[in-house]
Phi, psi and omega in degrees: 000145177236163180172223189288195184290176182302132177083357180244148179291155180293151177273100183221172178227155177055086179248132177242146172240126179244120178279148182061040189269004181280340187219164166049230186296318180302320178298314180297319179296315181301315181293321180295318179297322177295320177299329179275001173110001182274148165275138193233128170272124182259106177273146174214160173257302181234351185267059184296317182299316179295320179297320179294328175295320178296317177304314180298320178297320178293319180295329177294338176277359180088012179258163174271147180207157181206135176263131179229126179269143176196142171271106188284358172276356180246114187299324180295328178284327174298313181296323177293324178300311183284333172296321178296320177299314181298319183286322186271331183241335175083358181195165173210130182251335184211131171245124175246112181268083182256347180296134182195165168240169182219085189262129173282119185223087177307141186307311187290340182247010177293124180257169175301322181294317181289325175299310181297326180301315179289311185291322181292316183285318190268339184234304180304313182299320181295316179302311185286334171294317178297319179298314181291327182280338189307312181299321178293318182288326177296325181292332182254000187053053185270200183212164179234137171238114178265157177249113163264202165197176186291346172296335177281353180248325185264321184083120182238118172303141183091353181222035188301310179302320178299312182297320178297318180296320182283329172294324176299326178298323180299311181290322177301318180299316181293318180296315182291329178299324176282317183300320188260356177290151001268358187289323187237128174270140181229120179225172179222160174235140179239089180284156173197161183050041179257124178275126179259152174305129179091354178294146176299146182299327182292333176296314180297320179300322178292319177300315180299318180296323186276335187269124178304333178289349174074024176204164174268161175271170178236165180301328178297328176295321178293316179299321177299317181295318178298317179300319179292309184302318184290341182254355183278101192287347180246024182242121174206150178075015185253153175243113180270117181271120183241088188217016182062021180091008184306317185282357176292000000 
């Protein structure tokens, strides 16, 4: 990153932070925001090499970027992450909470550890990221985009902790939209039937069968939705379902 004099943050505008941006949907979202003109902080937990690749891709677009590692299940690391954003960039306009896990947890064998793994990563981390980001976003009248998914709306046996965590994101989004208004808009996206690189072919075939649009989505479709939601100035407290009609 380049910018102002020694000890001062760079003079820049429109900064986004995307959690879990080294891979999959987070990576696609980070690149799309950079294409739209944002400087992007790429958060990662363990995928440092992948995160650095994203940084290079963003810099090739002429934007500034920085990879910062943090374990978002630890509140002190969340606070350190946003302190680093404040010190290095001086502002934040958009927080995209895309980091998540997707753990298969059969009901009879769900342990305290597996329950906490889903709830801490998918819900607790999002709350404390929003809390830490709020002062920066209030200063810029920025916005937050949280990630739920259709498991938080439909309920899937074998994934109860995951579904509970993602349903929690829906209510968290609504509560924060009121808590942080009017300075900060808070919305969520609930993807489903999205084909990821490396997914088995039978998964996509199932998505196509379930979606009235007759096709699966791609990570770029999710990134397009995030770009819209983050720029829609009269939208807050909403959950945009992106599933090709699956939940109908």
